[in-house]
C-alpha positions in Angstrom: 29.0 -10.7 214.5 32.8 -11.7 214.0 33.9 -8.7 216.2 32.3 -10.4 218.9 33.4 -13.7 218.0 37.1 -12.5 217.8 36.7 -11.1 221.5 35.3 -14.6 222.8 38.1 -16.4 221.3 40.6 -14.2 222.7 39.2 -14.9 226.1 39.4 -18.8 225.1 43.1 -18.6 225.0 43.4 -18.2 228.8 40.5 -20.5 229.5 38.8 -23.4 228.1 36.1 -22.8 225.7 33.5 -24.9 223.9 33.4 -24.7 220.3 29.8 -25.1 220.1 29.3 -21.9 222.3 31.1 -19.9 219.9 29.2 -21.3 216.8 26.2 -19.7 218.0 27.3 -16.2 217.2 29.3 -17.1 214.0 28.1 -16.2 210.5 28.5 -18.8 207.7 30.4 -17.5 204.6 30.4 -19.2 201.1 27.5 -21.8 201.5 25.9 -24.3 203.9 29.1 -26.4 204.1 31.5 -23.6 204.7 33.1 -23.8 208.1 32.4 -21.1 210.6 35.4 -19.1 211.7 34.8 -19.4 215.4 34.3 -23.0 215.0 37.7 -23.5 213.6 39.7 -21.0 215.7 37.9 -22.7 218.8 38.9 -26.1 217.8 42.5 -25.2 216.8 42.8 -23.8 220.3 41.6 -26.8 222.1 43.8 -28.9 219.8 46.9 -26.9 220.7 46.1 -27.6 224.3 45.7 -31.3 223.8 41.8 -30.9 224.4 40.5 -31.8 221.0 40.8 -34.5 218.3 39.7 -34.5 214.9 39.3 -37.6 212.9 38.8 -37.1 209.1 38.3 -40.2 207.0 38.3 -41.0 203.3 35.1 -42.9 203.4 31.5 -42.3 204.9 32.0 -44.2 207.8 31.5 -42.5 211.1 29.3 -39.8 209.5 25.6 -39.2 210.1 23.0 -38.5 207.4 23.9 -34.6 207.5 27.6 -35.2 206.6 29.0 -34.3 210.0 31.9 -36.0 211.6 32.5 -36.5 215.3 35.0 -34.2 217.0 36.1 -35.1 220.7 36.9 -32.0 222.5 37.6 -31.6 226.3 36.3 -35.1 226.8 33.0 -34.8 225.0 31.7 -35.5 221.7 30.7 -32.7 219.3 29.6 -33.1 215.7 31.2 -30.5 213.3 30.7 -30.4 209.5 33.0 -32.6 207.6 34.9 -29.8 205.8 35.6 -28.2 209.0 37.3 -31.3 210.5 39.4 -31.7 207.4 40.7 -27.8 207.5 41.2 -28.2 211.3 43.1 -31.6 210.9 45.4 -29.9 208.2 46.1 -26.8 210.2 46.7 -28.7 213.3 49.2 -30.6 211.6 50.8 -27.8 209.9 51.4 -26.1 213.3 52.8 -29.3 214.6 55.2 -29.5 211.5 53.6 -33.0 210.6 51.5 -34.0 207.4 47.9 -34.4 207.6 46.3 -37.8 206.5 44.8 -37.8 203.0 43.6 -35.1 200.9 40.2 -33.2 201.3 38.5 -31.6 198.2 35.4 -29.4 198.7 34.8 -28.1 195.3 36.0 -28.5 191.8 36.6 -24.7 192.1 39.0 -24.2 195.0 41.9 -22.7 196.7 44.3 -25.4 198.0 46.4 -25.0 201.3 49.4 -27.5 201.0 50.3 -29.3 204.3 53.1 -31.6 204.0 52.3 -34.1 201.3 48.5 -33.3 201.5 46.3 -30.2 200.8 43.0 -28.8 201.9 40.8 -26.9 199.7 38.1 -24.3 200.1 34.6 -23.6 198.9 34.6 -20.8 196.6 33.7 -17.5 198.3 34.4 -18.9 201.8 37.6 -18.1 203.9 40.3 -20.0 203.0 42.2 -22.5 205.6 45.2 -20.4 205.4 43.3 -17.4 206.4 41.7 -19.4 209.4 45.3 -20.5 210.2 46.6 -16.9 210.1 43.8 -15.8 212.5 44.6 -18.6 215.0 48.3 -18.0 214.8 47.8 -14.1 215.6 45.6 -15.0 218.7 48.1 -17.5 219.7 51.1 -14.7 219.6 48.9 -12.4 221.5 48.3 -9.9 218.6 44.5 -10.1 218.4 42.8 -12.0 215.8 43.4 -9.5 212.9 47.2 -8.2 213.3 50.2 -9.8 214.7 52.0 -8.4 217.8 55.9 -8.0 218.2 55.9 -8.0 221.8 58.5 -5.3 222.1 59.4 -2.9 224.9 60.3 0.6 223.8 62.7 3.0 225.2 63.0 6.8 224.3 66.0 7.4 222.0 65.2 10.8 220.4 62.9 13.6 220.5 62.3 17.0 219.1 60.3 19.3 221.4 60.2 22.6 222.9 62.5 25.7 222.0 65.2 23.3 220.6 62.8 21.3 218.3 64.7 22.4 215.1 68.1 21.9 216.5 68.8 18.4 215.3 67.4 18.8 211.7 69.0 19.5 208.5 67.4 22.0 206.1 67.3 20.6 202.5 66.8 22.8 199.5 66.4 20.3 196.5 62.7 19.6 195.0 62.9 16.4 193.7 59.2 16.6 192.5 59.4 19.2 189.9 57.2 21.6 191.5 56.8 25.1 192.7 58.4 24.9 196.1 61.7 26.7 196.7 63.1 25.2 199.9 65.0 27.5 202.2 68.1 27.2 204.0 67.9 27.1 207.8 69.0 30.6 208.1 66.6 32.0 205.4 63.7 29.8 207.0 64.3 31.1 210.6 64.7 34.6 209.3 61.5 34.7 207.3 59.7 32.8 210.3 58.8 29.8 208.2 60.1 27.5 211.2 59.5 28.6 214.8 59.8 26.5 218.1 57.7 27.5 221.0 57.7 25.9 224.4 54.5 23.8 223.7 54.8 23.4 219.6 56.7 24.1 216.6 55.4 25.5 213.2 56.6 24.8 209.7 54.9 27.0 207.3 54.8 28.1 203.7 56.6 31.4 203.0 56.1 34.3 200.5 56.7 34.3 196.7 60.2 33.3 195.9 61.9 33.4 192.4 59.8 33.4 189.3 56.9 30.7 189.6 58.2 29.5 193.0 57.0 30.0 196.7 59.3 29.6 199.5 58.9 26.6 201.7 60.7 24.2 204.1 62.1 20.8 203.8 63.7 19.3 207.2 65.4 15.8 207.6 66.7 14.4 211.0 70.5 14.3 211.1 70.1 11.0 212.7 68.7 7.7 211.1 67.3 4.4 212.8 67.0 1.0 211.9 63.8 -0.6 213.3 61.8 2.0 215.7 58.8 3.2 217.0 58.1 6.9 215.5 55.5 9.1 217.1 54.5 12.6 216.0 51.8 14.6 217.8 50.1 17.3 215.8 47.6 20.0 216.1 47.3 20.8 212.5 48.6 20.2 209.0 48.8 22.1 205.9 45.8 21.8 203.3 44.4 23.2 200.4 44.8 23.5 196.6 48.5 23.1 195.2 49.8 21.8 198.4 51.7 18.7 198.6 52.5 17.9 202.4 54.4 14.9 203.4 55.9 13.2 206.5 57.9 10.4 205.5 61.1 8.4 206.1 64.1 7.6 203.6 67.3 5.7 203.6 69.4 8.7 202.9 72.5 6.6 202.1 71.1 4.5 199.3 70.1 5.5 195.9 66.3 5.7 195.8 64.1 3.5 196.1 66.8 1.0 197.1 66.8 1.1 201.1 63.2 2.0 201.2 60.7 4.9 201.6 57.9 5.0 203.9 55.2 7.7 203.4 53.5 8.1 206.7 51.3 11.2 205.8 51.0 12.3 202.3 48.4 14.0 200.2 47.6 16.9 197.7 44.9 19.3 197.0 41.9 17.7 198.6 42.7 14.1 198.2 42.9 11.8 201.4 46.3 11.0 203.0 47.4 7.6 202.2 50.5 5.7 203.6 52.7 3.8 201.3 56.0 1.9 200.9 58.4 1.9 198.1 61.4 -0.6 198.0 63.8 -1.3 195.2 63.9 -4.4 192.9 66.7 -5.9 194.8 64.8 -5.5 198.0 61.6 -6.7 196.6 58.5 -7.5 198.8 54.8 -8.3 197.8 52.6 -8.7 200.6 50.1 -11.4 201.0 46.5 -10.2 200.1 45.0 -13.0 202.4 46.7 -11.1 205.4 45.0 -7.9 204.3 41.7 -9.2 204.0 40.9 -11.8 206.7 37.6 -12.8 207.5 35.9 -10.7 210.0 38.8 -8.0 210.0 39.0 -4.6 208.9 40.3 -4.5 205.2 43.4 -3.0 204.0 43.0 -1.8 200.4 46.0 -1.1 198.2 45.3 2.6 197.3 47.7 2.6 194.2 46.4 2.6 190.8 43.1 4.2 192.0 42.6 1.6 194.8 43.2 -1.5 192.6 46.8 -2.1 193.6 48.0 -5.5 194.4 50.2 -5.0 197.3 53.5 -5.1 195.3 55.8 -2.6 197.1 58.5 -2.6 194.4 58.9 0.8 192.9 60.4 1.1 189.3 58.5 3.8 187.3 56.2 3.7 185.5 55.4 0.0 185.7 55.7 -0.3 189.4 54.7 2.5 191.8 54.9 0.7 195.2 52.2 -0.4 197.6 49.7 1.5 199.8 47.7 -0.8 202.0 45.3 1.5 204.0 42.1 0.9 206.0 39.8 3.3 204.2 37.8 4.1 207.2 41.0 6.1 208.7 41.6 7.8 205.6 41.3 11.7 206.0 42.2 14.8 204.1 44.3 17.6 205.3 41.2 19.6 206.3 39.7 16.7 208.2 43.1 15.9 210.0 43.5 19.4 211.0 39.9 19.3 212.7 41.2 16.1 214.4 44.5 16.6 216.1 46.3 13.2 216.4 49.4 11.3 216.9 50.6 9.6 213.8 52.9 6.6 214.6 54.8 4.1 212.7 56.3 0.7 214.2 58.9 -1.0 212.0 60.4 -4.2 213.4 62.1 -7.0 211.6 58.6 -8.7 210.8 56.3 -5.9 209.9 55.5 -2.2 209.6 52.6 -0.8 211.2 51.0 2.8 210.9 48.6 4.4 213.3 46.6 7.6 213.7 45.3 8.1 217.2 43.0 10.9 218.0 45.0 13.3 220.6 41.9 13.0 223.1 42.4 9.1 222.9 46.2 9.1 223.4 47.0 5.9 225.5 48.5 6.5 228.9 51.5 4.3 228.0 52.4 6.8 225.1 51.9 9.7 227.3 54.4 8.3 229.9 57.0 7.4 227.3 56.4 3.7 227.9 54.6 3.1 224.6 53.0 -0.5 223.9 51.9 -0.4 220.4 50.7 -4.3 220.6 47.6 -2.6 222.3 47.0 0.2 219.7 45.6 -2.0 216.9 42.1 -0.2 217.0 43.8 2.7 215.6 45.9 0.7 212.9 45.6 2.6 209.4 48.1 0.7 207.3 49.9 -2.7 207.6 52.8 -4.4 206.1 53.5 -8.0 207.2 57.0 -8.6 205.5 57.8 -11.9 207.2 54.3 -13.2 207.2 54.0 -12.7 203.7 57.2 -14.6 202.9 56.2 -17.5 205.3 52.8 -17.8 203.5 54.1 -17.1 200.2 57.7 -18.1 199.8 59.7 -15.9 197.5 57.2 -12.9 197.7 59.4 -11.1 200.4 62.5 -13.1 200.6 64.5 -10.6 202.9 61.8 -9.3 205.2 64.1 -8.1 207.9 66.3 -6.1 205.2 63.3 -4.7 203.1 64.4 -1.1 204.3 67.9 0.2 205.7 68.1 2.7 208.4 65.6 5.4 207.9 65.7 9.3 208.5 62.4 11.2 209.1 61.6 14.0 206.5 59.1 16.7 207.0 58.2 18.8 204.0 55.7 21.3 202.4 55.7 20.9 198.6 53.6 22.6 196.0 52.3 21.2 192.7 54.8 19.0 190.7 54.2 15.5 189.9 51.1 14.9 192.0 49.1 18.1 192.6 49.8 19.6 189.2 49.0 16.6 187.3 45.7 15.9 189.0 44.6 19.6 189.2 41.8 19.2 186.6 40.4 16.4 188.3 40.1 18.0 191.6 37.7 20.6 193.1 40.4 23.2 192.6 39.9 23.7 189.0 38.2 26.8 187.9 36.0 26.1 185.1 34.5 29.5 185.1 32.0 29.2 188.0 34.4 30.5 190.7 35.3 28.0 193.4 34.0 24.5 192.6 34.4 22.9 195.6 35.2 23.6 199.5 39.0 23.7 198.8 39.3 26.0 196.1 39.7 29.8 196.0 39.4 31.7 192.8 42.3 30.0 190.8 43.1 30.5 186.8 40.5 29.5 184.7 41.1 26.2 182.7 41.4 25.7 179.8 41.3 29.4 179.0 44.3 30.4 181.2 46.0 27.4 182.2 46.3 23.5 181.8 47.0 20.8 184.1 50.8 19.8 183.4 52.2 16.5 184.3 55.9 17.0 184.8 56.8 13.4 184.0 54.8 13.7 180.8 54.6 17.3 179.6 53.4 16.7 176.3 55.5 19.8 175.2 54.6 22.2 178.1 57.0 23.4 180.7 56.8 21.5 184.1 56.0 24.2 186.8 55.8 26.8 184.2 53.4 29.8 183.1 50.8 27.6 181.8 50.4 25.1 184.5 47.1 25.9 186.6 48.6 24.6 190.0 51.8 26.5 189.5 50.0 29.8 188.6 47.7 29.5 191.6 50.5 28.9 194.2 52.5 31.7 192.9 49.6 34.2 192.4 51.8 36.9 191.0 49.6 39.9 191.7 47.2 38.4 194.6 44.3 37.7 192.3 43.5 34.1 193.5 43.9 34.8 197.3 46.7 32.3 197.8 48.6 34.2 200.5 45.3 34.5 202.6 44.8 30.8 202.4 48.4 29.8 203.2 48.5 32.1 206.2 45.4 30.4 207.6 46.0 26.7 206.6 49.5 26.4 205.1 51.4 25.0 208.1 52.3 22.1 210.2 51.7 22.8 214.1 53.7 19.9 215.8 53.7 19.3 219.6 56.6 16.8 219.4 58.4 14.1 217.6 59.6 11.1 219.4 61.7 7.9 218.3 61.6 5.0 220.5 63.7 1.6 219.9 63.1 -2.0 221.4 65.0 -2.8 224.6 65.2 -6.5 223.4 67.4 -7.7 220.7 66.1 -8.3 217.1 65.9 -11.7 215.8 66.3 -12.1 212.0 63.8 -14.2 210.2 64.3 -15.4 206.7 
């Protein structure tokens, strides 16, 4: 049980811990000679405190019949498998900035970790030395065994709350997604009660039919931008249903997209589950280290791009590169599920990493409630992770400017319709009406496909008109004569209900690392 092991190892940081005690609860991975995670982490801990010494050798002297070597730990001798000694020796040497003696080879098919002039390899299928070292480093930095910690203290710098909720936002009217949204000015949005601010919460909702084949909606952006921040948004409900494309995201508004970066904190369409993602330009390239996203015994972060087969390349240059979306699949929900589970969505951006959390409102930590947030303690709610600096340190050249992957970001909240995403995937969703009425829990009675409509991809319309009269999604959202029940659905489910938005910034200076 690796979760129990990690908890035990965490306690070992503040008190001596025998590696043999940990080994009892560790699970072997990759074969009988593969090192146990707990053994290596415990050994590294003891070595860092001068309590253990590992003596690898190139011959068989000192080995017993089982191929073990002697490790002196805390004044006593403990026998560990030979590969473990070699990995530990290299990792300890790497941490100390010195070169390990000799070269260890576990298998002809292997992954190698270079340490000075030597290297250590792993059995195929077992955790790599670099993964073990990353786990130990995280523990040593106080960030838990899976994710790093920034050690920041945060102070509140800006908030939207109460009856003045919408005062510090700009209302934007351009739809960049080639969809069916007709975004309103502040004057019209307020007059049509599409944005309302109460003492306890604020509403942003879909509106009535607009010009031909358009439905009124709202897109707001903060007047301010922030470089490095902790952003927290407490919501009671989010929009959901067919044809809807809601988003809560940040953007460098002074740069030409995608330069300067874009972070999609919450984004989904139709019944698709929300996923966080990052988009950066070619000049700000960053490819995350997969080993950091899939460490042994830790929750896996899967890149949701390319139908969950992405490779953590955050560069966006359509159509070949579409950004990265590392998400913990266990945290992914669609809009209806999120509305049934009010939560706080939070994003922490530092010079070293970006983390995105979803914290159920019923579990909101006291530190956040008191505006003294400590996100280092929130990792159990981590749903998306971007280790910029660690990726560069582990794979030089992969993320060469970790502190400058993004420029200062403004927050944007909008409710889009159809367009490049919801229209494109309409026929693959439960929204498509194939003559049997509603085909799923999200579908109302929409136009029949293919008799009355087709799914039109605005970026590849194949001779059709994007957001035009033959697009299924557009026809459903516009619902010219009320046939499909769109107005009724949007009245019940087409809105954000947000308690507050808060932006915090670190009270300590940020150090830049290359």
